[in-house]
N, C-alpha and C positions, 0 to 999 in steps of 0.2 A: 503493500499498500506506501502511498505518498501523500504528503501533508505540507502545505505551504508555511514556512517559517512565521509569516505573517497572521496564521490561524489565531484567532483568541481564545483564551481559556475556555473551556467547557467545550471545544469542539469535538465531536465524535470520531474517533479514528478507526473502531471497530467494532462490531456487534458479536456477542457470542451466546451460543447456547450450551448450556450445561444440563447433563440428565443422569440420573442413576435411578434404576429401576426397582431398588429396593423401597420398602415401606417403611414409616417410622423415622424414627434418629438415623437409621442406616441409609436412609434417601436422601438424607437433608445434604446438600454440596455448600460448602463455603470455598470461597476464589479469592485469590489474593495475587498481587504483583511482587515479582522479584525485584530487588535492589533499588536505587536513587534513581527513577526516572522520572521525566516531568509528566508524567501519565496518572490517572486514578481510574479505578473501576466502580461504577456505578451499576447497582441491580435496576433494570427497567421495568421489567414484568415476569414474575415467577422465576423461571430457570433461565431467563435471558439476562444478560449482562453488557455494559458497553464502556469501551476503554476512550477516556475522553482527556483530553489535555488539560493539565493543572497549572501550568504556568507558559509564557512565552517561549517559543522555540529559537534557536540561533544556529544556522545552518553552519557557520564559518566556524562555530564552536564543536557541535557535533552533527555530523551529516546524516549517520545512519543510527535507527537504535533496533536492537533486538528486545523486545519486551517477552519476558516469561510471564505466562498466566499459571499459577498453579491452582488446582483443584483437589478438595480433599473431603470425603463424606464422613459422615458422624457413627460409622460402625467401628467394633473393637475387635481388631486392629484396624484403624483408617486406611481406607484405600485412597490412595493418590494418584495425581496425573497431572500433566503438563503440556502446554502447548506454547511455543514462540510465534510472535506476531514482529513480522518484520516492516519498520516502517523507513521512509527515506524522506528526508526534510529536503524541500525544495527551494531553491535560492530565489530571494526577492531584493531587488536593487535597493538597498538601503541608504545610498548615497544622496 
C-alpha cells in the first residue's frame, strides 16, 4: 500500500478482518501493533480493525514501514498469529 506523506493524522491505511471460530473467551481476539510506528489500531465493527496514522509522516525520514499486526485469542494457552502490512510513503514537495 502507499500513503502520501502529507496525509492527516487519522487517515486509514489498511482494513483488517480477524476471525476465530471458537466460542466464548477462546474466540475473543485481541490485536496490537509491534514497535514504535506512527500508526494505531482502531476497532471499527465486530471483528474488523483499521490501521490509521497517529501522527504526520516524513518520507525523507522513513520511506517505508513494515507494520506487524499481532492477534491473540483468549484461550489457554493463547493462540497467536501475525501479519505484516507494507506501507510505502509517497513524497510531496515540501519546499
